[in-house]
N, C-alpha and C positions, 0 to 999 in steps of 0.2 A: 427064600421065595425063587431066587434066581436072578438072572440079569434082565435089564430092561427089555431086550428084544425077546426073551422068552415071556416075559409078562404081556408083551404086546400081542405075540402070537396066541397065547391062551385067551386073551380078551377078544381077539378076533376070530377065534376058532380056526386059526391056522395051525396045521400039524407040523409042517417042516418049512424050511427056507428053500427057495428056488434060486438057482445061480443067476447072476446078472454080470455082464461084461460091459465094461465102458472104458473109455480113454480119459485120462486125466493128466494134467501136467506134472512132469517128473518132481518138481518142488512141492507140489501139493501132495503128492503119494509119500515123498520123505517126511514131510511134516507129520502127516497121518500115522505113519509107522513110527517116528520118533515119539510123539505123544502117546501112543497106544503102549509103547515099550516102557516109557516113564510111568505111566499110570496103571500098568499092569491090565489094560484093557483089550478086548478082542476087536480087530479092525472090523469084522463084519458087523459086531453089535454097534460100533460107533457110527458106521456108514449108514446102517439101517435106521438108527435114531436120527442122524441128520436128515436123511431123505424123509423120513416121516414127519419131522418138524417142518422141513422146507414145504412139503405137500400141504400140511395144516395151514401154513402162512399163505400159500397160494389159494387155497380154498376160502380162507377168511377174506382175501383180497377180492375174490370173485363174489363172494356173498355181499361185501361192502359195495361193490360196484353194482350189483343187482339192486340192493337197497337204495342207492342213489337214483339209480333209474326209475325205480318205483316211486320214490319221492317227487321225482321232477313230473311224474304223470298225474300226481295228486292235484286235487284243486283246493283253493283256500277255503276254510270253514264257512266264512260268510256267503261265498259264491254258492257252495253246497247247499247252505240252509236256505238262501233265496230260491235256488232251483227247486228244492223239495217242497217249499211253501208254494211256489208258482204251479207246481205239478199236483197240488192238493194233498201231498203225503204228510206234511206237517201242518 
C-alpha cells in the first residue's frame, strides 16, 4: 500500500507534499536522523506523521475545551423541567 504519509495523502486527496522549512534543535535533528537510519524510515514521513498526530492532539484538546465550555452553559435538568412547566411547554 505504501508508507503512512502516502496513505494519508491519498485519504485527504492531496497529490503531493509541499516543502516546509523550520528550525529545530541540533540534538533533536540528530536523534531524528539516527532513528530514521536505524529503522530505515524516511525523515519526511516521520516528521509528517508526528506533525499530523500532534495536530490531532491539539484539535482533540480544543474540542474538549469547547465541550467543557458548553457543559458549563448547560442548566440542571430539574431547573430546565421547572422552567418548561412554568412556560406551559410541559
